[in-house]
Steps between C-alpha positions, in 0.01 A plus 500: 500500500680820362281786548737810563426450870675695788524429858339674787647507842291481822648552839303451818712703731763260626319180402700424194480572129254371242554520127194480293495469113296781340357472147323764295141415424559634143779243450296211647218588254722557189667162562174317539528422872206714591179609317428868526304567823153657521545601865812543722523573872824664623616549851873505501606728786630793289584308177172551326631736237783263405247222459281718269805614299574116456159456342498828296436323157222303644342804646535698179351230276230349732248642726596353840309571820760583769458492876798667648588561879716815544736584788581870481427836327790489266432140397126592458587788259745294298258207452217749422712682239630175337153357480351823364772518236379160373136603477383365828250667730549461878230428742445448874355169624156648465579541130487884527767662262789649693631837410884529516463749787311246708736210464623558863179379639505135377736207556327277252405583144326331204626599156311435177600593149279711298422342172 
């Protein structure tokens, strides 16, 4: 399995190191290991934008419903801007569209592409 992977490093403060292989979803799809998803849930403790970037082609060419947990204001803005640049609208969990100025008030979003 050669998929242009990288390794991520986790460290649980003094409990040792863990190395985890990381693969871009776009690579898994293009090489036939995955079908393009219809829905994706992401809760990655601050790595949400990197995951979304790793599935950029899929997000550009398919309407994927995303459920994303967001940790802090900077990450919220980065994710919001990235998704908006791909034609996605961002909603709260009650499916009310979120204005960029209101991104501070939610830790969980839904994103849907406008077709």
